[in-house]
Structure formats: structure tokens, C-alpha cells
C-alpha positions as CSV (number, residue, x, y, z in Angstrom):
1,X,113.3,107.5,102.7
2,X,110.1,107.9,100.6
3,X,112.3,110.2,98.5
4,X,113.7,107.0,97.2
5,X,110.2,106.2,96.1
6,X,109.4,109.7,94.7
7,X,111.5,109.5,93.7
8,X,113.4,111.9,95.9
9,X,112.7,113.4,94.4
10,X,112.1,108.9,92.7
11,X,114.2,110.4,95.0
12,X,113.0,110.7,91.4
13,X,114.3,107.1,92.0
14,X,112.9,104.3,90.0
15,X,113.9,101.0,91.7
16,X,110.6,100.4,93.5
17,X,111.5,96.8,94.5
18,X,114.7,97.9,96.2
19,X,113.0,101.0,97.7
20,X,110.1,98.9,99.1
21,X,112.6,96.6,100.7
22,X,114.1,99.6,102.5
23,X,110.6,100.4,103.8
24,X,110.3,97.0,105.6
25,X,112.4,98.1,108.7
26,X,109.5,100.3,109.7
27,X,107.8,97.2,111.2
28,X,110.6,97.2,113.8
29,X,112.2,99.8,116.1
30,X,115.6,100.5,114.7
31,X,117.9,102.8,112.8
32,X,118.3,102.3,109.0
33,X,119.9,104.3,106.3
34,X,121.1,104.4,102.7
35,X,123.9,106.0,100.7
36,X,123.6,106.3,96.9
37,X,125.2,108.0,93.9
38,X,123.3,108.9,90.7
39,X,124.3,110.6,87.5
40,X,121.6,113.2,87.8
41,X,119.3,114.2,90.7
42,X,115.9,114.6,89.2
43,X,112.9,115.8,91.2
44,X,109.7,115.2,89.4
45,X,111.5,115.2,86.1
46,X,113.6,118.3,86.7
47,X,117.3,118.2,87.4
48,X,118.5,119.6,90.7
49,X,122.2,119.2,89.9
50,X,122.4,120.8,86.4
51,X,122.6,117.3,84.9
52,X,125.6,116.3,87.0
53,X,126.2,113.5,89.6
54,X,124.7,113.6,93.0
55,X,125.8,111.9,96.3
56,X,122.8,111.2,98.5
57,X,122.1,109.7,101.9
58,X,119.3,109.1,104.4
59,X,119.0,108.1,108.0
60,X,115.8,106.8,109.5
61,X,114.5,105.8,112.9
62,X,111.3,103.7,113.2
63,X,109.3,102.6,116.2
64,X,107.3,99.5,116.7
65,X,104.1,101.5,116.9
66,X,104.5,102.6,113.2
67,X,106.0,106.1,113.8
68,X,109.1,107.0,111.9
69,X,111.5,109.9,111.6
70,X,114.3,110.7,109.3
71,X,116.4,113.0,107.2
72,X,117.6,112.9,103.5
73,X,120.4,114.9,101.9
74,X,121.8,115.5,98.5
75,X,124.1,118.0,96.8
76,X,122.3,120.5,94.5
77,X,123.4,122.9,91.8
78,X,120.8,125.6,91.0
79,X,121.7,128.9,89.4
80,X,119.2,130.9,91.5
81,X,120.3,129.2,94.8
82,X,123.4,129.9,96.9
83,X,122.9,126.5,98.6
84,X,125.0,123.5,97.6
85,X,123.1,121.0,99.7
86,X,119.5,120.1,100.2
87,X,118.5,118.5,103.5
88,X,114.9,117.3,104.1
89,X,113.6,116.1,107.4
90,X,110.4,114.1,107.8
91,X,108.2,112.3,110.2
92,X,105.2,110.0,109.7
93,X,103.2,106.9,110.5
94,X,103.2,103.6,108.7
95,X,100.6,100.8,109.0
96,X,99.1,97.7,107.4
97,X,95.6,96.3,107.0
98,X,93.8,93.5,105.2
99,X,93.3,89.8,106.1
100,X,97.0,89.2,105.8
101,X,98.1,92.8,106.2
102,X,98.8,92.8,102.4
103,X,98.0,96.5,102.2
104,X,100.4,99.0,103.6
105,X,100.2,102.8,103.9
106,X,102.1,105.8,105.2
107,X,101.3,109.4,106.1
108,X,104.3,111.7,106.1
109,X,105.2,115.4,106.6
110,X,108.4,116.6,104.8
111,X,110.2,119.9,105.4
112,X,112.5,120.9,102.5
113,X,115.5,123.0,103.4
114,X,118.6,124.4,101.6
115,X,121.3,125.3,104.1
116,X,123.1,128.5,103.0
117,X,119.9,129.8,101.3
118,X,117.5,132.2,102.9
119,X,114.3,130.9,104.4
120,X,112.2,131.8,101.3
121,X,113.0,128.4,99.8
122,X,111.9,126.2,102.7
123,X,108.5,124.6,102.7
124,X,106.4,121.8,104.2
125,X,104.7,119.1,102.1
126,X,102.3,116.3,103.2
127,X,102.1,112.9,101.6
128,X,99.8,109.9,101.8
129,X,100.9,106.6,100.2
130,X,99.3,103.2,99.6
131,X,101.2,100.0,98.8
132,X,99.8,96.7,97.4
133,X,101.3,93.8,95.4
134,X,104.1,95.8,93.7
135,X,102.0,99.0,93.3
136,X,102.6,102.3,95.1
137,X,100.1,105.1,94.8
138,X,100.9,108.4,96.5
139,X,99.4,111.9,96.8
140,X,101.6,114.9,97.8
141,X,100.3,118.4,98.7
142,X,101.7,121.7,99.8
143,X,99.9,125.0,100.2
144,X,103.1,127.0,100.2
145,X,105.3,125.6,97.4
146,X,108.8,127.1,97.6
147,X,107.5,129.4,100.2
148,X,105.7,131.3,97.4
149,X,102.2,131.1,98.8
150,X,101.0,128.8,96.0
151,X,99.6,125.3,96.3
152,X,101.0,122.3,94.5
153,X,99.7,118.8,94.0
154,X,101.6,115.8,92.9
155,X,100.0,112.4,92.2
156,X,102.2,109.4,91.4
157,X,101.8,105.7,90.6
158,X,104.7,103.3,90.7
159,X,104.8,99.6,89.8
160,X,107.6,97.0,90.1
161,X,107.4,93.6,88.5
162,X,110.0,90.9,89.4
163,X,111.2,89.2,86.2
164,X,113.7,87.0,88.0
165,X,115.4,86.7,91.3
166,X,116.7,90.1,92.3
167,X,115.7,91.6,89.0
168,X,112.7,93.8,88.4
169,X,111.1,96.1,85.8
170,X,110.1,99.4,87.4
171,X,107.6,102.0,86.0
172,X,106.7,105.4,87.3
173,X,104.3,108.2,86.3
174,X,103.7,111.4,88.2
175,X,101.5,114.4,87.6
176,X,102.3,117.9,88.9
177,X,99.3,120.3,89.0
178,X,98.0,123.4,90.6
179,X,99.2,127.0,91.0
180,X,102.7,125.7,92.0
181,X,103.1,123.9,88.6
182,X,102.1,127.1,86.8
183,X,104.4,129.1,89.0
184,X,107.4,127.0,88.0
185,X,106.6,125.9,84.5
186,X,103.5,127.7,83.3
187,X,101.6,124.5,82.9
188,X,100.6,121.2,84.6
189,X,102.8,118.3,83.4
190,X,103.5,114.6,83.6
191,X,106.9,113.0,84.4
192,X,107.4,109.3,83.7
193,X,110.1,106.6,83.8
194,X,110.7,103.0,82.9
195,X,113.7,101.0,84.0
196,X,115.3,97.9,85.6
197,X,116.7,97.3,89.0
198,X,118.7,94.6,90.7
199,X,120.9,94.0,93.8
200,X,124.5,92.6,93.4
201,X,126.7,91.9,96.5
202,X,124.5,94.1,98.7
203,X,124.5,97.0,96.3
204,X,121.3,98.1,94.6
205,X,121.6,99.1,91.0
206,X,119.0,100.8,88.7
207,X,118.9,102.1,85.2
208,X,116.0,104.0,83.7
209,X,114.8,106.4,81.1
210,X,113.0,109.5,82.5
211,X,111.1,112.2,80.6
212,X,108.2,114.7,80.8
213,X,105.4,115.9,78.6
214,X,106.3,119.5,79.1
215,X,105.4,121.6,76.0
216,X,108.2,122.6,73.6
217,X,108.3,126.1,75.0
218,X,109.0,124.7,78.5
219,X,111.6,122.0,77.6
220,X,115.1,123.0,78.9
221,X,118.2,121.4,77.5
222,X,121.5,120.3,78.9
223,X,122.9,123.8,79.2
224,X,120.5,124.9,82.0
225,X,120.7,123.9,85.7
226,X,116.9,123.3,85.6
227,X,117.2,120.9,82.6
228,X,114.1,118.7,82.2
229,X,114.8,117.0,78.9
230,X,114.7,113.2,78.7
231,X,117.6,111.4,80.2
232,X,119.0,108.0,81.3
233,X,119.3,107.7,85.1
234,X,121.8,105.3,86.6
235,X,121.9,104.8,90.4
236,X,123.9,102.7,92.8
237,X,122.9,102.5,96.5
238,X,123.8,100.7,99.7
239,X,121.4,100.2,102.5
240,X,122.5,99.6,106.1
């Protein structure tokens, strides 16, 4: 579910208003879910589908005491992976505080898996998120990124501003740093996006520009599965 705020990872998904609306069911004990399609599955600025379309889905169960559990899945296309699917499972706790409980937070553990691939690609990541008045600040950390015994930090800030009923402008900036960033890209880097989102007939729609500040030596074009060049992301989703 938070992947839709990451981005998944925002997934990276950029419609924070729509994603935050999906977060609301955590206040009640119930099942919820979402299915979506996007023209490129980007995780922290890097394509996981070689720049092609991705079909994604999630299923969540939340309890009245704030505990929640869920799973998220997407097709993937990586030249170094035998897996065609990514399935992530997660569990966490959600809460609110303040005079009117206007502040919200969540603490989550996520386990990334790629069925069909050996266990060397699986790893666990922790996340702490804070929400207030359209802002979402989150810190992610793993001490075993890609099961390579290297640590990776990811700090992100998202903001959504409602410009009219059911329409919002959404902005995202994230920073990948630590040995894991050096392991993958040889440097720490920033990914960012700006876009708009809306909901029409129960279907959430978002359109955004996403890019990174990776140095010229580390920018990959459209011919590589790991492409990280700037791109337009279009996503349609349906929550249930």
C-alpha cells in the first residue's frame, strides 16, 4: 500500500491525494485493495520493467487497533533476473496524534521477493512515515540491500495540493544514499517528480514527469532494462 506512496516503488507513484485516500481504511478493521496499470514501473527513479507497461495490485487487511498487513505485486523485466513478478509482503502499525489527530504516522516492515529468482535477491526494509496537511515524509532503511550485505537509506518528501475538486498537483523528491546506492549506481542520487492526479468514475488517474540527478556516466537510456532517464509516467488505478 505504501508502495503507492513510494512510490512502489511511488509505487514510484505520484498521486499522493489518491494514495492517502487509500490509507484511510486503516482506521477500521477491513480488507481493501487496488489494481493499477502504468506505462513504466519506476522504483526510486529506476525502471523495473525495461520502460514497458506494468500491471500492479495490492491487498491489505487492517485492524481497529492500527495494525495492518498486506501484499503488493507487479510484473518486472530485468536482464539479470529470471523472475517475471515481484511480490512484496508487509506489516506495520498506523496511528494518529495531535489535538484533532491531524498528524498521522506509520511504521512498516517490507519483505521484497521475486518468485522464480534465487533467495539472493530477497531483502527486508523498514520504514517510518509521517503525514500532515498534504505532506508525507518517510525514511526507509535496510542493512542488507538486495541481500548484498550493504546498507541503503532512502528519504522522501511528498506533497499534494488540491487545486479543485478531485484534482491535485503532486510533487515528490527522494534521496538514495549509503553503500547500497554506491553498490547499484556508484553514487548517491536524487529522484523527483511533479504531476497531476484526479478521480473520474471511481478510477484514479495520474500523470507526472519523473527524473533523477544521476551523473552522465550513470544515466541509462531506453535500450536498457535498468533505464533511469527522465520519463512521463501515466497511471490508472481502481481501489476496492
